[in-house]
C-alpha positions in Angstrom: -10.1 -9.5 9.5 -8.0 -12.6 8.0 -4.6 -13.2 9.3 -1.6 -14.9 9.0 0.6 -14.9 11.8 1.3 -17.4 14.6 1.5 -17.5 19.0 2.9 -14.5 20.0 2.5 -12.6 16.7 -1.0 -13.5 15.9 -1.2 -11.7 19.6 1.0 -8.7 18.6 -1.4 -8.2 15.7 -4.7 -8.4 17.3 -3.6 -5.9 19.6 -2.2 -3.7 16.7 -5.4 -4.1 14.8 -7.8 -3.0 17.9 -5.9 -0.1 18.5 -5.6 0.8 14.7 -9.5 0.4 14.6 -9.6 3.9 16.7 -8.3 6.0 13.8 -10.5 4.3 11.1 -13.3 6.0 9.4 -17.0 4.3 10.9 -17.5 2.0 8.5 -14.3 1.3 7.6 -13.1 -2.4 8.0 -10.0 -4.2 8.3 -9.6 -7.2 5.8 -6.1 -8.2 6.4 -3.3 -7.3 8.7 0.4 -8.1 8.7 3.4 -7.7 11.5 6.3 -6.0 9.6 8.6 -3.4 9.8 8.1 -0.3 8.1 11.5 1.7 7.0 11.0 5.4 6.8 12.6 9.0 7.7 12.9 10.4 10.9 14.0 14.1 11.1 16.1 13.5 8.2 17.6 9.9 9.1 16.5 6.4 7.9 14.6 5.1 10.6 12.8 1.3 10.9 9.3 1.0 12.7 8.1 -2.2 13.7 4.1 -2.5 13.2 1.1 -3.6 11.4 0.6 -3.2 7.8 -3.8 -3.0 7.3 -5.2 -3.4 4.1 -8.8 -2.1 4.6 -11.8 -1.9 2.3 -10.2 1.6 1.0 -6.6 1.8 1.9 -3.2 0.6 3.1 -2.5 1.5 6.7 0.9 1.2 8.7 0.1 1.5 12.3 3.1 1.5 14.8 2.3 1.6 19.0 5.2 3.9 20.6 5.9 4.3 24.3 3.8 7.5 24.0 2.3 7.5 21.3 1.5 5.8 17.9 2.1 6.4 14.2 -0.1 6.0 11.6 0.2 6.5 7.8 -2.2 6.2 5.5 -2.7 5.0 1.4 -5.5 5.2 -0.1 -5.9 2.6 -2.9 -6.7 5.7 -5.5 -3.3 6.8 -4.7 -1.0 3.7 -5.0 0.6 3.9 -8.2 2.4 0.6 -8.2 2.4 -2.2 -5.3 5.0 -5.2 -5.6 5.8 -7.7 -3.1 8.7 -10.6 -2.7 10.7 -12.9 -0.5 14.2 -12.3 0.1 16.4 -14.5 2.4 15.5 -11.8 5.3 11.6 -12.6 4.3 8.9 -11.1 3.0 8.5 -8.1 2.2 6.2 -4.9 0.5 7.1 -2.0 -1.6 4.7 0.5 -3.0 4.5 4.1 -4.0 1.5 5.9 -2.7 0.3 9.7 -2.8 4.6 10.3 -4.0 6.0 8.3 -1.1 7.8 5.0 -1.6 6.8 3.1 1.2 8.7 -0.3 2.1 7.7 -2.8 4.9 10.4 -5.8 5.8 10.8 -8.4 7.7 6.9 -9.5 7.2 5.7 -12.1 9.6 3.2 -14.5 8.3 2.0 -15.6 4.9 2.0 -12.6 2.5 0.6 -14.2 -0.6 -3.5 -13.9 0.7 -2.7 -10.1 1.8 -1.5 -9.4 -1.4 -4.1 -10.8 -3.2 -6.7 -8.6 -1.0 -4.0 -5.7 -1.8 -4.6 -6.4 -5.6 -8.2 -6.9 -5.9 -9.0 -3.5 -4.1 -6.2 -1.9 -6.5 -8.1 -3.2 -9.4 -11.2 -2.6 -8.4 -10.1 1.2 -8.0 -8.5 0.9 -11.4 -11.7 -0.3 -12.8 -13.7 2.6 -11.1 -11.5 5.4 -12.8 -12.5 6.2 -16.4 -10.4 4.6 -18.9 -9.2 7.9 -21.1 -8.8 9.8 -17.6 -6.4 7.2 -15.7 -3.7 10.3 -16.1 -5.8 12.7 -14.6 -6.1 10.6 -11.5 -3.0 12.1 -10.0 -2.8 15.8 -10.1 0.8 15.6 -9.6 2.3 14.2 -13.5 5.2 12.1 -11.8 2.5 10.1 -9.3 0.3 10.0 -12.8 3.7 8.5 -14.7 3.8 6.1 -11.9 0.1 5.1 -11.9 0.4 4.4 -15.6 3.6 2.5 -15.2 1.8 0.3 -12.5 -1.2 -0.3 -15.1 1.2 -1.4 -17.4 3.2 -3.7 -15.2 -0.1 -5.2 -13.7 -1.3 -6.2 -17.3 -3.9 -3.8 -17.0 -3.3 -1.8 -20.1 -1.0 -2.5 -23.5 2.2 -1.0 -24.1 0.3 1.1 -26.8 -2.5 2.8 -24.0 0.5 3.4 -21.4 2.4 4.9 -24.6 -0.9 7.2 -25.0 -1.5 7.9 -21.6 2.5 8.7 -21.0 2.0 11.1 -24.2 -0.8 12.5 -22.5 1.0 13.5 -19.3 4.0 14.7 -20.9 1.9 17.4 -22.9 0.6 18.6 -19.6 4.2 19.6 -18.2 
């Protein structure tokens, strides 16, 4: 696994990595990991959970250790409709739409770009494995299919005309 943290951060990431491995598939491999804070809703209220975001060979996984357990959320690459990363005054952040959920991880520790490169490579592979004519069918939810098609357009993997055709196809299914 590639990591891009320093000192205590590295030790914390390694500890979370070992704990997260117990929840992965038998042949699943963690390729990269970053520490950060995951924005989520708990019991109807906005919350932030500190933990690690892992890129495996088949999905993104957010793992956080709690006093009496853990939180784990999984996002298969084939269900990620869009993926973005950036840096603000508060530091690096990642945002993506996966399985109909908007996921935001902020206050990321370490070098973001190598992690983003690994994720983009796997997203590209997933897109290339899906039949080009059936990208709109990859998602059973039309909203997810629209997000996925828009993600393809934004990533430069399809043209505006191809996007419009996919969009029309999806809208016709509603």
